[in-house]
Steps between C-alpha positions, in 0.01 A plus 500: 500500500169483685668370815734798516224755452265325739206488263391339178514679169169646388319254275273761343663841454163648401348417842404830666578351843872483415691823543655640181832532683502125567417419136778730375749360752433141395516596132837668541646216707380225268614692192846555646537134596391383155730749327795386710426134430473565126829693499681220684365239257606706197848550643535127563382418147745751353786351702412150382479619137845661526643179644344295221641733232844490659499122515387477138782736392756323716575803717464554871189686623545839669 
């Protein structure tokens, strides 16, 4: 992500030399990326659980 934005993420968000806009931007971007990753993992786990249940019941998964 740093390569695309052309700068490193702030290491200390309380540093007065870092603009509040930059801190907020990095917070929003990192939060969105983590939320998306978590959602994708949960969806994959749910799909695997459905497949396991279907195999245990002898039916085909949807």
